[in-house]
C-alpha positions as CSV (number, residue, x, y, z in Angstrom):
1,M,9.2,-160.5,-59.4
2,T,12.6,-161.9,-60.2
3,N,13.1,-164.8,-62.6
4,D,13.5,-167.3,-59.7
5,G,10.0,-166.4,-58.4
6,N,11.2,-164.4,-55.4
7,V,9.4,-161.1,-54.8
8,T,11.8,-158.1,-55.0
9,E,11.5,-155.8,-52.1
10,R,10.0,-152.5,-53.2
11,L,10.4,-149.3,-51.2
12,T,8.6,-146.0,-51.2
13,P,10.4,-142.7,-51.6
14,K,9.9,-142.0,-47.9
15,Q,11.6,-145.4,-47.0
16,V,14.5,-144.7,-49.4
17,A,15.0,-141.2,-48.1
18,A,15.2,-142.6,-44.5
19,L,17.5,-145.4,-45.7
20,L,19.9,-143.0,-47.4
21,G,19.6,-140.4,-44.6
22,V,18.4,-137.6,-46.9
23,N,15.3,-135.4,-47.0
24,I,12.5,-136.7,-49.2
25,D,12.8,-133.4,-51.2
26,T,16.4,-134.2,-52.0
27,L,15.4,-137.6,-53.3
28,Q,12.7,-135.9,-55.5
29,E,15.3,-133.5,-56.8
30,W,17.7,-136.4,-57.6
31,R,14.8,-138.0,-59.6
32,K,14.3,-134.8,-61.6
33,R,18.0,-134.5,-62.3
34,R,18.4,-138.2,-63.0
35,I,21.3,-138.5,-60.5
36,G,19.8,-140.6,-57.8
37,P,19.1,-144.3,-57.6
38,P,17.0,-146.0,-60.3
39,F,13.2,-145.9,-59.8
40,T,10.0,-147.0,-61.5
41,R,7.1,-144.6,-62.1
42,M,3.8,-146.5,-61.9
43,V,1.3,-143.8,-63.1
44,T,1.6,-141.5,-60.0
45,R,3.5,-143.9,-57.7
46,I,7.3,-144.0,-57.4
47,I,8.8,-147.4,-56.5
48,Y,12.4,-148.3,-55.7
49,K,13.9,-151.8,-55.6
50,R,16.1,-152.4,-52.6
51,S,18.7,-154.1,-54.9
52,D,18.9,-151.0,-57.1
53,I,19.4,-148.8,-54.0
54,E,22.3,-151.1,-52.8
55,A,23.9,-151.1,-56.2
56,W,23.6,-147.3,-56.5
57,E,25.3,-146.9,-53.1
58,Q,28.1,-149.2,-54.2
59,R,28.7,-147.3,-57.4
60,N,28.8,-144.0,-55.6
61,R,31.1,-145.3,-52.8
62,V,34.4,-143.4,-52.4
63,E,37.3,-145.2,-50.8
64,C,39.7,-143.1,-48.8
65,G,43.3,-143.9,-48.8
66,D,45.8,-144.1,-45.9
């Protein structure tokens, strides 16, 4: 939960892989190498917050010039 009481949308690795357009194995490799979006490990479950995915995408955005 966030401080204002709103529930943060949580996503599974399968959902994140689909959202990013990558194979779930790629997402797993990114976790191992610590180069992908932030995640939370809850014992054996992996959870992503949508806001973290969006922030990670923004940080990795490359602008192309004219």
